[in-house]
C-alpha positions in Angstrom: 112.7 75.7 -110.1 111.8 77.1 -106.7 111.6 81.1 -106.6 113.9 81.1 -103.5 116.6 79.6 -105.6 116.8 82.7 -107.6 118.0 84.5 -104.4 120.7 81.9 -104.0 121.8 82.0 -107.6 121.8 85.8 -107.3 124.0 85.7 -104.2 126.4 82.9 -105.8 126.8 85.2 -109.2 127.3 88.2 -107.2 130.1 86.7 -105.3 131.9 85.2 -108.3 131.3 88.8 -109.8 133.4 90.2 -106.8 136.0 87.4 -106.6 137.2 87.3 -110.4 138.7 90.7 -110.1 140.0 90.2 -106.8 141.8 87.1 -107.9 143.1 88.9 -110.9 144.5 91.7 -108.8 146.5 88.9 -106.6 148.2 87.2 -109.7 148.7 88.4 -113.4 146.6 86.2 -115.7 147.0 86.0 -119.6 143.0 85.9 -119.9 142.3 88.9 -117.5 140.1 90.5 -120.1 137.7 87.3 -120.1 137.6 87.4 -116.4 136.6 91.1 -116.3 134.1 90.6 -119.0 132.5 87.6 -117.2 132.6 89.6 -113.9 130.7 92.6 -115.3 128.3 90.2 -117.1 127.4 88.4 -113.9 126.3 91.6 -112.1 123.3 92.4 -114.5 122.3 88.4 -114.3 122.5 88.8 -110.6 120.3 91.8 -110.4 117.8 90.4 -112.8 117.5 87.3 -110.7 116.8 89.2 -107.6 114.2 91.3 -109.5 112.4 88.2 -110.7 112.2 87.3 -107.0 110.9 90.5 -106.0 108.2 90.5 -108.9 107.1 87.0 -107.5 106.5 88.6 -104.0 104.3 91.4 -105.8 102.3 88.6 -107.9 101.6 87.1 -104.1 100.9 90.6 -102.9 103.4 89.8 -100.0 103.7 93.6 -99.3 105.2 93.0 -95.8 108.3 91.0 -97.4 108.7 93.8 -99.9 108.8 96.6 -97.4 111.0 94.6 -95.1 113.6 93.9 -97.8 113.4 96.7 -100.3 116.1 98.8 -98.7 118.4 95.9 -98.1 118.1 94.8 -101.9 118.6 98.4 -102.9 121.7 98.7 -100.9 122.9 95.4 -102.3 122.3 96.4 -105.8 124.5 99.3 -105.4 127.3 97.7 -103.4 127.5 94.8 -106.1 127.5 97.2 -109.0 130.1 100.0 -107.8 132.3 97.4 -106.0 132.5 95.4 -109.4 133.1 98.5 -111.5 135.8 99.7 -109.1 137.6 96.2 -108.9 137.5 95.7 -112.7 138.9 99.4 -113.3 141.7 98.4 -110.7 142.2 95.1 -112.7 142.5 97.0 -116.0 145.0 99.7 -114.6 147.1 97.1 -113.1 147.2 94.9 -116.3 147.7 97.7 -118.8 150.2 99.5 -116.5 152.4 96.5 -116.8 153.0 96.9 -120.5 156.0 98.8 -121.6 155.8 101.3 -124.6 156.9 98.6 -127.1 154.4 96.2 -126.2 150.7 95.9 -126.9 148.1 93.4 -125.8 146.3 90.9 -128.1 143.5 88.8 -127.0 144.7 89.1 -123.5 148.3 88.2 -124.4 151.4 90.5 -124.7 152.7 90.8 -127.9 156.3 92.4 -128.1 
């Protein structure tokens, strides 16, 4: 596998991590807990893939590439992490807030 594919996969996983909570906010889904878990799990996978590519640059001693992209990568890490956490918190608040006092949730399904 070529090393540049790690950056493409990291971008795809990061976009999926952001898209899943947005989809859950638009429409109530029975399996919103699973979607939130997948979304939160994709963030570290995406970050690790980017870090592997950075390590590749270090091994090649491509210092100019590291200096050019280090700030962008750091900002990307922060935006992806914070945005995913906030979106998943809002999904949680939306779906737990729809339960009445007598209802409880079991495995993502409402039990009355």
